[in-house]
N, CA, C and O atoms as a GROMACS GRO file, in nm:
protein
  576
    1MET      N    1   3.935  12.798  -3.785
    1MET     CA    2   3.933  12.889  -3.694
    1MET      C    3   3.844  12.990  -3.719
    1MET      O    4   3.788  13.053  -3.629
    2LEU      N    5   3.827  13.012  -3.849
    2LEU     CA    6   3.741  13.127  -3.900
    2LEU      C    7   3.590  13.114  -3.858
    2LEU      O    8   3.517  13.208  -3.824
    3ILE      N    9   3.556  12.976  -3.866
    3ILE     CA   10   3.417  12.942  -3.824
    3ILE      C   11   3.384  12.973  -3.682
    3ILE      O   12   3.275  13.018  -3.648
    4LEU      N   13   3.493  12.943  -3.594
    4LEU     CA   14   3.480  12.973  -3.452
    4LEU      C   15   3.457  13.118  -3.421
    4LEU      O   16   3.362  13.160  -3.354
    5LEU      N   17   3.563  13.199  -3.481
    5LEU     CA   18   3.571  13.331  -3.476
    5LEU      C   19   3.449  13.426  -3.534
    5LEU      O   20   3.404  13.523  -3.474
    6ARG      N   21   3.409  13.382  -3.651
    6ARG     CA   22   3.302  13.469  -3.707
    6ARG      C   23   3.164  13.434  -3.670
    6ARG      O   24   3.080  13.524  -3.671
    7LEU      N   25   3.130  13.307  -3.634
    7LEU     CA   26   3.003  13.266  -3.591
    7LEU      C   27   3.000  13.255  -3.443
    7LEU      O   28   2.888  13.260  -3.391
    8GLY      N   29   3.100  13.241  -3.370
    8GLY     CA   30   3.104  13.238  -3.232
    8GLY      C   31   3.071  13.095  -3.180
    8GLY      O   32   3.023  13.076  -3.068
    9LEU      N   33   3.097  13.003  -3.264
    9LEU     CA   34   3.057  12.863  -3.234
    9LEU      C   35   3.134  12.799  -3.108
    9LEU      O   36   3.243  12.847  -3.075
   10ARG      N   37   3.085  12.706  -3.048
   10ARG     CA   38   3.158  12.637  -2.957
   10ARG      C   39   3.244  12.526  -3.018
   10ARG      O   40   3.208  12.481  -3.127
   11ALA      N   41   3.358  12.474  -2.956
   11ALA     CA   42   3.415  12.371  -3.023
   11ALA      C   43   3.355  12.242  -3.065
   11ALA      O   44   3.382  12.176  -3.166
   12GLY      N   45   3.266  12.216  -2.965
   12GLY     CA   46   3.176  12.107  -2.974
   12GLY      C   47   3.078  12.113  -3.099
   12GLY      O   48   3.039  12.018  -3.166
   13GLU      N   49   3.051  12.235  -3.114
   13GLU     CA   50   2.936  12.259  -3.222
   13GLU      C   51   2.996  12.249  -3.365
   13GLU      O   52   2.931  12.209  -3.462
   14VAL      N   53   3.140  12.293  -3.368
   14VAL     CA   54   3.214  12.271  -3.486
   14VAL      C   55   3.237  12.132  -3.509
   14VAL      O   56   3.211  12.085  -3.620
   15ALA      N   57   3.288  12.057  -3.411
   15ALA     CA   58   3.314  11.917  -3.420
   15ALA      C   59   3.179  11.836  -3.469
   15ALA      O   60   3.188  11.735  -3.539
   16GLY      N   61   3.068  11.882  -3.431
   16GLY     CA   62   2.944  11.807  -3.453
   16GLY      C   63   2.896  11.853  -3.593
   16GLY      O   64   2.802  11.789  -3.639
   17LEU      N   65   2.944  11.949  -3.663
   17LEU     CA   66   2.897  11.985  -3.810
   17LEU      C   67   2.897  11.866  -3.888
   17LEU      O   68   2.991  11.788  -3.874
   18ARG      N   69   2.797  11.840  -3.974
   18ARG     CA   70   2.789  11.731  -4.064
   18ARG      C   71   2.772  11.794  -4.208
   18ARG      O   72   2.720  11.903  -4.230
   19LEU      N   73   2.823  11.709  -4.302
   19LEU     CA   74   2.806  11.782  -4.450
   19LEU      C   75   2.670  11.813  -4.489
   19LEU      O   76   2.648  11.904  -4.569
   20ASP      N   77   2.581  11.744  -4.438
   20ASP     CA   78   2.423  11.783  -4.451
   20ASP      C   79   2.389  11.904  -4.387
   20ASP      O   80   2.288  11.964  -4.424
   21ASP      N   81   2.465  11.950  -4.290
   21ASP     CA   82   2.433  12.073  -4.208
   21ASP      C   83   2.461  12.204  -4.301
   21ASP      O   84   2.412  12.313  -4.273
   22ILE      N   85   2.532  12.186  -4.399
   22ILE     CA   86   2.568  12.304  -4.486
   22ILE      C   87   2.458  12.313  -4.599
   22ILE      O   88   2.441  12.227  -4.685
   23GLU      N   89   2.390  12.424  -4.587
   23GLU     CA   90   2.285  12.471  -4.689
   23GLU      C   91   2.349  12.563  -4.785
   23GLU      O   92   2.325  12.683  -4.771
   24TRP      N   93   2.437  12.522  -4.891
   24TRP     CA   94   2.506  12.611  -4.976
   24TRP      C   95   2.409  12.703  -5.028
   24TRP      O   96   2.423  12.823  -5.004
   25ARG      N   97   2.307  12.659  -5.101
   25ARG     CA   98   2.211  12.767  -5.183
   25ARG      C   99   2.145  12.866  -5.087
   25ARG      O  100   2.117  12.978  -5.129
   26ALA      N  101   2.118  12.831  -4.955
   26ALA     CA  102   2.061  12.931  -4.862
   26ALA      C  103   2.162  13.007  -4.800
   26ALA      O  104   2.133  13.114  -4.746
   27GLY      N  105   2.281  12.962  -4.800
   27GLY     CA  106   2.389  13.038  -4.731
   27GLY      C  107   2.359  13.032  -4.591
   27GLY      O  108   2.348  13.136  -4.526
   28GLN      N  109   2.344  12.904  -4.534
   28GLN     CA  110   2.328  12.881  -4.402
   28GLN      C  111   2.379  12.751  -4.351
   28GLN      O  112   2.404  12.665  -4.435
   29ILE      N  113   2.396  12.727  -4.228
   29ILE     CA  114   2.449  12.612  -4.162
   29ILE      C  115   2.356  12.572  -4.053
   29ILE      O  116   2.295  12.660  -3.992
   30VAL      N  117   2.342  12.452  -4.023
   30VAL     CA  118   2.262  12.410  -3.918
   30VAL      C  119   2.371  12.368  -3.794
   30VAL      O  120   2.460  12.284  -3.808
   31VAL      N  121   2.346  12.437  -3.679
   31VAL     CA  122   2.423  12.402  -3.571
   31VAL      C  123   2.342  12.354  -3.454
   31VAL      O  124   2.237  12.405  -3.416
   32ARG      N  125   2.400  12.253  -3.403
   32ARG     CA  126   2.338  12.174  -3.291
   32ARG      C  127   2.417  12.231  -3.177
   32ARG      O  128   2.537  12.209  -3.163
   33GLY      N  129   2.336  12.313  -3.087
   33GLY     CA  130   2.394  12.369  -2.972
   33GLY      C  131   2.366  12.275  -2.842
   33GLY      O  132   2.327  12.158  -2.849
   34LYS      N  133   2.389  12.341  -2.732
   34LYS     CA  134   2.368  12.290  -2.603
   34LYS      C  135   2.239  12.246  -2.599
   34LYS      O  136   2.155  12.318  -2.655
   35GLY      N  137   2.191  12.114  -2.530
   35GLY     CA  138   2.066  12.069  -2.505
   35GLY      C  139   2.016  12.026  -2.635
   35GLY      O  140   1.894  12.027  -2.655
   36ARG      N  141   2.094  11.991  -2.722
   36ARG     CA  142   2.037  11.928  -2.865
   36ARG      C  143   1.957  12.049  -2.944
   36ARG      O  144   1.891  12.022  -3.044
   37HIS      N  145   1.967  12.182  -2.895
   37HIS     CA  146   1.907  12.284  -2.964
   37HIS      C  147   1.957  12.320  -3.100
   37HIS      O  148   2.073  12.359  -3.107
   38GLU      N  149   1.885  12.311  -3.207
   38GLU     CA  150   1.920  12.329  -3.341
   38GLU      C  151   1.897  12.482  -3.382
   38GLU      O  152   1.793  12.540  -3.350
   39ASP      N  153   1.990  12.540  -3.446
   39ASP     CA  154   1.976  12.668  -3.506
   39ASP      C  155   2.043  12.679  -3.638
   39ASP      O  156   2.152  12.629  -3.666
   40ARG      N  157   1.962  12.755  -3.723
   40ARG     CA  158   2.016  12.786  -3.854
   40ARG      C  159   2.093  12.924  -3.860
   40ARG      O  160   2.039  13.029  -3.823
   41LEU      N  161   2.218  12.918  -3.906
   41LEU     CA  162   2.286  13.044  -3.904
   41LEU      C  163   2.328  13.083  -4.023
   41LEU      O  164   2.350  12.996  -4.107
   42PRO      N  165   2.346  13.223  -4.054
   42PRO     CA  166   2.401  13.248  -4.196
   42PRO      C  167   2.536  13.216  -4.205
   42PRO      O  168   2.612  13.228  -4.109
   43LEU      N  169   2.575  13.171  -4.328
   43LEU     CA  170   2.708  13.138  -4.353
   43LEU      C  171   2.781  13.248  -4.427
   43LEU      O  172   2.767  13.266  -4.548
   44PRO      N  173   2.867  13.327  -4.345
   44PRO     CA  174   2.933  13.429  -4.416
   44PRO      C  175   3.014  13.380  -4.529
   44PRO      O  176   3.063  13.267  -4.530
   45THR      N  177   3.028  13.473  -4.633
   45THR     CA  178   3.095  13.422  -4.748
   45THR      C  179   3.244  13.379  -4.721
   45THR      O  180   3.290  13.283  -4.782
   46ASP      N  181   3.320  13.448  -4.631
   46ASP     CA  182   3.444  13.415  -4.622
   46ASP      C  183   3.471  13.282  -4.547
   46ASP      O  184   3.575  13.218  -4.563
   47VAL      N  185   3.375  13.247  -4.468
   47VAL     CA  186   3.366  13.124  -4.391
   47VAL      C  187   3.331  13.019  -4.478
   47VAL      O  188   3.392  12.913  -4.468
   48GLY      N  189   3.228  13.035  -4.575
   48GLY     CA  190   3.193  12.936  -4.669
   48GLY      C  191   3.317  12.918  -4.766
   48GLY      O  192   3.354  12.805  -4.795
   49GLU      N  193   3.372  13.017  -4.810
   49GLU     CA  194   3.497  12.987  -4.903
   49GLU      C  195   3.605  12.919  -4.838
   49GLU      O  196   3.675  12.842  -4.903
   50ALA      N  197   3.629  12.942  -4.696
   50ALA     CA  198   3.734  12.853  -4.624
   50ALA      C  199   3.676  12.723  -4.610
   50ALA      O  200   3.756  12.629  -4.604
   51MET      N  201   3.552  12.698  -4.602
   51MET     CA  202   3.515  12.560  -4.592
   51MET      C  203   3.511  12.492  -4.705
   51MET      O  204   3.533  12.371  -4.702
   52VAL      N  205   3.482  12.554  -4.820
   52VAL     CA  206   3.507  12.495  -4.960
   52VAL      C  207   3.646  12.448  -4.991
   52VAL      O  208   3.674  12.342  -5.047
   53ALA      N  209   3.739  12.551  -4.942
   53ALA     CA  210   3.881  12.508  -4.967
   53ALA      C  211   3.925  12.399  -4.890
   53ALA      O  212   4.003  12.317  -4.939
   54TYR      N  213   3.878  12.389  -4.762
   54TYR     CA  214   3.904  12.254  -4.683
   54TYR      C  215   3.849  12.144  -4.748
   54TYR      O  216   3.921  12.048  -4.776
   55LEU      N  217   3.726  12.144  -4.776
   55LEU     CA  218   3.648  12.029  -4.845
   55LEU      C  219   3.722  11.977  -4.977
   55LEU      O  220   3.729  11.857  -5.000
   56ARG      N  221   3.767  12.053  -5.046
   56ARG     CA  222   3.833  12.022  -5.172
   56ARG      C  223   3.969  11.983  -5.159
   56ARG      O  224   4.013  11.895  -5.233
   57ARG      N  225   4.054  12.046  -5.059
   57ARG     CA  226   4.191  12.028  -5.048
   57ARG      C  227   4.243  11.965  -4.913
   57ARG      O  228   4.352  11.906  -4.912
   58GLY      N  229   4.167  11.977  -4.801
   58GLY     CA  230   4.212  11.933  -4.672
   58GLY      C  231   4.144  11.817  -4.628
   58GLY      O  232   4.202  11.732  -4.561
   59ARG      N  233   4.019  11.806  -4.664
   59ARG     CA  234   3.931  11.690  -4.588
   59ARG      C  235   3.982  11.565  -4.681
   59ARG      O  236   3.999  11.571  -4.803
   60PRO      N  237   4.004  11.435  -4.587
   60PRO     CA  238   4.038  11.321  -4.656
   60PRO      C  239   3.913  11.283  -4.747
   60PRO      O  240   3.797  11.308  -4.713
   61LYS      N  241   3.951  11.217  -4.872
   61LYS     CA  242   3.841  11.207  -4.964
   61LYS      C  243   3.761  11.075  -4.950
   61LYS      O  244   3.638  11.076  -4.957
   62ASP      N  245   3.830  10.966  -4.930
   62ASP     CA  246   3.780  10.829  -4.936
   62ASP      C  247   3.721  10.799  -4.789
   62ASP      O  248   3.781  10.727  -4.709
   63THR      N  249   3.618  10.850  -4.767
   63THR     CA  250   3.565  10.823  -4.631
   63THR      C  251   3.420  10.822  -4.623
   63THR      O  252   3.355  10.898  -4.695
   64GLU      N  253   3.356  10.732  -4.531
   64GLU     CA  254   3.229  10.747  -4.533
   64GLU      C  255   3.150  10.845  -4.406
   64GLU      O  256   3.030  10.865  -4.384
   65HIS      N  257   3.266  10.891  -4.342
   65HIS     CA  258   3.224  10.981  -4.228
   65HIS      C  259   3.165  11.106  -4.290
   65HIS      O  260   3.217  11.165  -4.385
   66ARG      N  261   3.044  11.146  -4.224
   66ARG     CA  262   2.961  11.260  -4.276
   66ARG      C  263   3.003  11.392  -4.204
   66ARG      O  264   2.965  11.500  -4.249
   67GLU      N  265   3.085  11.385  -4.088
   67GLU     CA  266   3.133  11.496  -4.019
   67GLU      C  267   3.214  11.580  -4.111
   67GLU      O  268   3.291  11.527  -4.191
   68VAL      N  269   3.200  11.716  -4.103
   68VAL     CA  270   3.270  11.795  -4.194
   68VAL      C  271   3.421  11.797  -4.165
   68VAL      O  272   3.499  11.797  -4.260
   69PHE      N  273   3.468  11.800  -4.035
   69PHE     CA  274   3.606  11.806  -4.002
   69PHE      C  275   3.656  11.691  -3.944
   69PHE      O  276   3.618  11.651  -3.834
   70LEU      N  277   3.751  11.629  -4.020
   70LEU     CA  278   3.810  11.487  -4.003
   70LEU      C  279   3.964  11.499  -3.965
   70LEU      O  280   4.038  11.584  -4.014
   71ARG      N  281   4.001  11.409  -3.876
   71ARG     CA  282   4.140  11.399  -3.863
   71ARG      C  283   4.229  11.362  -3.991
   71ARG      O  284   4.196  11.275  -4.072
   72ALA      N  285   4.347  11.440  -4.000
   72ALA     CA  286   4.406  11.415  -4.132
   72ALA      C  287   4.511  11.297  -4.127
   72ALA      O  288   4.572  11.261  -4.228
   73VAL      N  289   4.526  11.241  -4.011
   73VAL     CA  290   4.609  11.109  -3.999
   73VAL      C  291   4.520  11.010  -3.945
   73VAL      O  292   4.410  11.034  -3.894
   74ALA      N  293   4.583  10.880  -3.961
   74ALA     CA  294   4.512  10.768  -3.896
   74ALA      C  295   4.500  10.772  -3.754
   74ALA      O  296   4.581  10.840  -3.690
   75PRO      N  297   4.409  10.710  -3.696
   75PRO     CA  298   4.282  10.652  -3.752
   75PRO      C  299   4.194  10.763  -3.812
   75PRO      O  300   4.167  10.861  -3.744
   76LEU      N  301   4.150  10.750  -3.931
   76LEU     CA  302   4.059  10.848  -3.979
   76LEU      C  303   3.926  10.851  -3.902
   76LEU      O  304   3.874  10.746  -3.866
   77GLY      N  305   3.871  10.974  -3.876
   77GLY     CA  306   3.760  10.989  -3.819
   77GLY      C  307   3.729  11.127  -3.766
   77GLY      O  308   3.822  11.206  -3.755
   78PRO      N  309   3.609  11.162  -3.732
   78PRO     CA  310   3.574  11.302  -3.696
   78PRO      C  311   3.667  11.370  -3.581
   78PRO      O  312   3.706  11.306  -3.483
   79LEU      N  313   3.692  11.482  -3.600
   79LEU     CA  314   3.771  11.578  -3.498
   79LEU      C  315   3.674  11.576  -3.377
   79LEU      O  316   3.552  11.582  -3.397
   80GLY      N  317   3.720  11.567  -3.265
   80GLY     CA  318   3.647  11.588  -3.147
   80GLY      C  319   3.670  11.737  -3.107
   80GLY      O  320   3.733  11.816  -3.178
   81THR      N  321   3.612  11.770  -2.985
   81THR     CA  322   3.642  11.900  -2.920
   81THR      C  323   3.774  11.920  -2.894
   81THR      O  324   3.818  12.033  -2.911
   82ASN      N  325   3.856  11.822  -2.849
   82ASN     CA  326   3.996  11.838  -2.829
   82ASN      C  327   4.083  11.849  -2.956
   82ASN      O  328   4.197  11.894  -2.951
   83GLY      N  329   4.024  11.807  -3.068
   83GLY     CA  330   4.099  11.817  -3.205
   83GLY      C  331   4.084  11.960  -3.237
   83GLY      O  332   4.182  12.022  -3.280
   84ILE      N  333   3.963  12.022  -3.217
   84ILE     CA  334   3.920  12.144  -3.275
   84ILE      C  335   4.017  12.240  -3.186
   84ILE      O  336   4.080  12.328  -3.245
   85SER      N  337   4.028  12.227  -3.056
   85SER     CA  338   4.108  12.312  -2.967
   85SER      C  339   4.266  12.292  -2.998
   85SER      O  340   4.347  12.382  -2.977
   86GLY      N  341   4.299  12.176  -3.046
   86GLY     CA  342   4.430  12.162  -3.091
   86GLY      C  343   4.483  12.226  -3.212
   86GLY      O  344   4.599  12.265  -3.229
   87ILE      N  345   4.375  12.235  -3.302
   87ILE     CA  346   4.413  12.319  -3.439
   87ILE      C  347   4.427  12.465  -3.391
   87ILE      O  348   4.517  12.532  -3.443
   88VAL      N  349   4.346  12.525  -3.293
   88VAL     CA  350   4.363  12.654  -3.258
   88VAL      C  351   4.513  12.670  -3.183
   88VAL      O  352   4.597  12.756  -3.208
   89ARG      N  353   4.523  12.579  -3.098
   89ARG     CA  354   4.663  12.577  -3.023
   89ARG      C  355   4.770  12.580  -3.133
   89ARG      O  356   4.854  12.670  -3.127
   90CYS      N  357   4.774  12.501  -3.224
   90CYS     CA  358   4.882  12.487  -3.318
   90CYS      C  359   4.891  12.617  -3.411
   90CYS      O  360   4.998  12.660  -3.455
   91ALA      N  361   4.771  12.671  -3.434
   91ALA     CA  362   4.784  12.796  -3.514
   91ALA      C  363   4.842  12.913  -3.428
   91ALA      O  364   4.905  13.006  -3.478
   92CYS      N  365   4.820  12.904  -3.314
   92CYS     CA  366   4.876  13.010  -3.216
   92CYS      C  367   5.033  12.992  -3.216
   92CYS      O  368   5.106  13.090  -3.226
   93LEU      N  369   5.080  12.869  -3.206
   93LEU     CA  370   5.221  12.843  -3.194
   93LEU      C  371   5.278  12.882  -3.332
   93LEU      O  372   5.375  12.957  -3.341
   94ARG      N  373   5.218  12.831  -3.435
   94ARG     CA  374   5.280  12.873  -3.566
   94ARG      C  375   5.289  13.032  -3.590
   94ARG      O  376   5.380  13.086  -3.654
   95ALA      N  377   5.188  13.096  -3.532
   95ALA     CA  378   5.188  13.253  -3.549
   95ALA      C  379   5.275  13.325  -3.455
   95ALA      O  380   5.292  13.447  -3.463
   96GLY      N  381   5.335  13.246  -3.357
   96GLY     CA  382   5.420  13.312  -3.241
   96GLY      C  383   5.327  13.390  -3.152
   96GLY      O  384   5.380  13.484  -3.094
   97VAL      N  385   5.201  13.369  -3.130
   97VAL     CA  386   5.112  13.446  -3.040
   97VAL      C  387   5.076  13.346  -2.922
   97VAL      O  388   5.065  13.226  -2.943
   98PRO      N  389   5.059  13.402  -2.802
   98PRO     CA  390   5.010  13.335  -2.694
   98PRO      C  391   4.901  13.238  -2.725
   98PRO      O  392   4.807  13.274  -2.796
   99VAL      N  393   4.908  13.108  -2.671
   99VAL     CA  394   4.829  13.010  -2.693
   99VAL      C  395   4.693  13.027  -2.629
   99VAL      O  396   4.689  13.050  -2.508
  100ILE      N  397   4.578  13.017  -2.703
  100ILE     CA  398   4.461  13.024  -2.635
  100ILE      C  399   4.369  12.913  -2.667
  100ILE      O  400   4.395  12.842  -2.764
  101ARG      N  401   4.266  12.891  -2.595
  101ARG     CA  402   4.166  12.784  -2.618
  101ARG      C  403   4.064  12.829  -2.726
  101ARG      O  404   4.040  12.948  -2.747
  102ALA      N  405   4.010  12.734  -2.787
  102ALA     CA  406   3.908  12.760  -2.890
  102ALA      C  407   3.792  12.852  -2.844
  102ALA      O  408   3.736  12.932  -2.919
  103HIS      N  409   3.759  12.833  -2.711
  103HIS     CA  410   3.643  12.900  -2.665
  103HIS      C  411   3.670  13.048  -2.657
  103HIS      O  412   3.580  13.131  -2.661
  104ARG      N  413   3.802  13.079  -2.645
  104ARG     CA  414   3.832  13.226  -2.636
  104ARG      C  415   3.793  13.295  -2.762
  104ARG      O  416   3.766  13.415  -2.755
  105LEU      N  417   3.786  13.238  -2.868
  105LEU     CA  418   3.741  13.298  -2.994
  105LEU      C  419   3.605  13.334  -2.987
  105LEU      O  420   3.566  13.426  -3.058
  106ARG      N  421   3.521  13.271  -2.908
  106ARG     CA  422   3.388  13.298  -2.884
  106ARG      C  423   3.374  13.434  -2.806
  106ARG      O  424   3.298  13.527  -2.833
  107HIS      N  425   3.451  13.425  -2.715
  107HIS     CA  426   3.468  13.557  -2.621
  107HIS      C  427   3.514  13.686  -2.697
  107HIS      O  428   3.466  13.798  -2.677
  108THR      N  429   3.620  13.656  -2.790
  108THR     CA  430   3.659  13.761  -2.881
  108THR      C  431   3.554  13.814  -2.966
  108THR      O  432   3.547  13.936  -2.982
  109LEU      N  433   3.470  13.734  -3.023
  109LEU     CA  434   3.363  13.777  -3.110
  109LEU      C  435   3.272  13.879  -3.027
  109LEU      O  436   3.240  13.988  -3.074
  110ALA      N  437   3.236  13.837  -2.905
  110ALA     CA  438   3.146  13.900  -2.814
  110ALA      C  439   3.205  14.036  -2.781
  110ALA      O  440   3.136  14.139  -2.787
  111CYS      N  441   3.326  14.035  -2.750
  111CYS     CA  442   3.403  14.160  -2.717
  111CYS      C  443   3.404  14.264  -2.827
  111CYS      O  444   3.375  14.383  -2.812
  112GLN      N  445   3.443  14.202  -2.947
  112GLN     CA  446   3.430  14.283  -3.075
  112GLN      C  447   3.305  14.347  -3.092
  112GLN      O  448   3.300  14.468  -3.115
  113MET      N  449   3.208  14.279  -3.084
  113MET     CA  450   3.057  14.325  -3.104
  113MET      C  451   3.028  14.428  -3.001
  113MET      O  452   2.978  14.534  -3.038
  114ALA      N  453   3.056  14.407  -2.874
  114ALA     CA  454   3.034  14.498  -2.752
  114ALA      C  455   3.117  14.632  -2.787
  114ALA      O  456   3.062  14.742  -2.783
  115ASN      N  457   3.247  14.614  -2.820
  115ASN     CA  458   3.325  14.751  -2.858
  115ASN      C  459   3.266  14.812  -2.981
  115ASN      O  460   3.292  14.931  -3.004
  116GLY      N  461   3.199  14.753  -3.053
  116GLY     CA  462   3.149  14.810  -3.186
  116GLY      C  463   3.009  14.876  -3.164
  116GLY      O  464   2.950  14.935  -3.254
  117GLY      N  465   2.956  14.860  -3.028
  117GLY     CA  466   2.840  14.917  -2.998
  117GLY      C  467   2.709  14.836  -3.021
  117GLY      O  468   2.597  14.886  -3.021
  118VAL      N  469   2.738  14.706  -3.040
  118VAL     CA  470   2.616  14.611  -3.058
  118VAL      C  471   2.564  14.592  -2.932
  118VAL      O  472   2.640  14.562  -2.840
  119PRO      N  473   2.424  14.608  -2.911
  119PRO     CA  474   2.344  14.580  -2.782
  119PRO      C  475   2.352  14.454  -2.735
  119PRO      O  476   2.349  14.357  -2.811
  120LEU      N  477   2.364  14.444  -2.598
  120LEU     CA  478   2.378  14.308  -2.543
  120LEU      C  479   2.275  14.202  -2.586
  120LEU      O  480   2.314  14.088  -2.610
  121PRO      N  481   2.146  14.234  -2.597
  121PRO     CA  482   2.051  14.132  -2.651
  121PRO      C  483   2.092  14.077  -2.777
  121PRO      O  484   2.085  13.956  -2.797
  122GLU      N  485   2.142  14.171  -2.878
  122GLU     CA  486   2.191  14.122  -3.009
  122GLU      C  487   2.302  14.013  -2.996
  122GLU      O  488   2.307  13.906  -3.058
  123ILE      N  489   2.389  14.061  -2.903
  123ILE     CA  490   2.515  13.954  -2.890
  123ILE      C  491   2.458  13.831  -2.839
  123ILE      O  492   2.487  13.724  -2.892
  124ALA      N  493   2.378  13.838  -2.740
  124ALA     CA  494   2.321  13.723  -2.682
  124ALA      C  495   2.248  13.632  -2.794
  124ALA      O  496   2.249  13.510  -2.779
  125GLU      N  497   2.192  13.682  -2.892
  125GLU     CA  498   2.116  13.623  -3.014
  125GLU      C  499   2.237  13.557  -3.081
  125GLU      O  500   2.235  13.434  -3.090
  126VAL      N  501   2.343  13.626  -3.129
  126VAL     CA  502   2.450  13.566  -3.198
  126VAL      C  503   2.512  13.449  -3.134
  126VAL      O  504   2.542  13.349  -3.198
  127LEU      N  505   2.531  13.463  -2.999
  127LEU     CA  506   2.600  13.362  -2.927
  127LEU      C  507   2.511  13.244  -2.885
  127LEU      O  508   2.552  13.140  -2.832
  128ARG      N  509   2.377  13.276  -2.917
  128ARG     CA  510   2.261  13.184  -2.880
  128ARG      C  511   2.242  13.156  -2.730
  128ARG      O  512   2.198  13.049  -2.687
  129HIS      N  513   2.275  13.252  -2.658
  129HIS     CA  514   2.254  13.261  -2.514
  129HIS      C  515   2.111  13.256  -2.469
  129HIS      O  516   2.036  13.328  -2.536
  130ARG      N  517   2.054  13.188  -2.370
  130ARG     CA  518   1.910  13.204  -2.337
  130ARG      C  519   1.926  13.314  -2.223
  130ARG      O  520   1.826  13.383  -2.202
  131SER      N  521   2.021  13.333  -2.158
  131SER     CA  522   2.046  13.435  -2.052
  131SER      C  523   2.129  13.538  -2.077
  131SER      O  524   2.243  13.510  -2.114
  132ILE      N  525   2.094  13.669  -2.064
  132ILE     CA  526   2.171  13.779  -2.088
  132ILE      C  527   2.289  13.794  -2.002
  132ILE      O  528   2.390  13.857  -2.033
  133CYS      N  529   2.268  13.723  -1.873
  133CYS     CA  530   2.380  13.721  -1.773
  133CYS      C  531   2.503  13.651  -1.838
  133CYS      O  532   2.617  13.698  -1.828
  134SER      N  533   2.471  13.528  -1.909
  134SER     CA  534   2.586  13.457  -1.965
  134SER      C  535   2.651  13.556  -2.072
  134SER      O  536   2.773  13.568  -2.080
  135THR      N  537   2.571  13.620  -2.145
  135THR     CA  538   2.637  13.728  -2.244
  135THR      C  539   2.719  13.826  -2.194
  135THR      O  540   2.821  13.862  -2.253
  136SER      N  541   2.673  13.879  -2.071
  136SER     CA  542   2.750  13.998  -2.015
  136SER      C  543   2.888  13.938  -1.964
  136SER      O  544   2.978  14.020  -1.944
  137GLU      N  545   2.914  13.818  -1.943
  137GLU     CA  546   3.037  13.762  -1.892
  137GLU      C  547   3.127  13.761  -2.023
  137GLU      O  548   3.247  13.788  -2.021
  138TYR      N  549   3.062  13.728  -2.130
  138TYR     CA  550   3.147  13.710  -2.258
  138TYR      C  551   3.180  13.846  -2.316
  138TYR      O  552   3.290  13.863  -2.370
  139ALA      N  553   3.088  13.950  -2.306
  139ALA     CA  554   3.105  14.060  -2.355
  139ALA      C  555   3.170  14.185  -2.294
  139ALA      O  556   3.137  14.301  -2.321
  140ARG      N  557   3.276  14.145  -2.199
  140ARG     CA  558   3.339  14.248  -2.122
  140ARG      C  559   3.407  14.350  -2.223
  140ARG      O  560   3.480  14.311  -2.314
  141VAL      N  561   3.382  14.468  -2.203
  141VAL     CA  562   3.436  14.571  -2.290
  141VAL      C  563   3.572  14.603  -2.252
  141VAL      O  564   3.602  14.612  -2.133
  142ASP      N  565   3.659  14.622  -2.347
  142ASP     CA  566   3.794  14.654  -2.325
  142ASP      C  567   3.787  14.800  -2.294
  142ASP      O  568   3.724  14.875  -2.369
  143ILE      N  569   3.850  14.847  -2.183
  143ILE     CA  570   3.840  14.975  -2.135
  143ILE      C  571   3.971  15.068  -2.186
  143ILE      O  572   3.974  15.190  -2.193
  144GLU      N  573   4.079  14.969  -2.220
  144GLU     CA  574   4.207  15.042  -2.260
  144GLU      C  575   4.182  15.124  -2.395
  144GLU      O  576   4.273  15.190  -2.445
   0.00000   0.00000   0.00000
């Protein structure tokens, strides 16, 4: 969930991450977005540490799958978009908070940035939007 919230990734982008996409020494990950567009993003320390913990203790070991995130139960294979959304749903239920979809975390990042005074073009860059109009929908500022 941290990777969704901190980097503003789409569930499909998280599901598509492969082990070779993590550039540990450079502190970056390669993300394939909409339209097969490829971006290199900084890997925040907390996200990197969470990924290391998952790779060491959570990810099934004996597999030829190169995707980062795998199902923990048979049949072993990569998590899809629904699997990523399911993780968010389960986390919400465990925490006793209203259930949200994975994409809501992308909106949350945009709102946090906007509320923190980050200009819309910078938010668009983080979310990798080609149109500022898309970003303005995401970054609705809380008036309360």
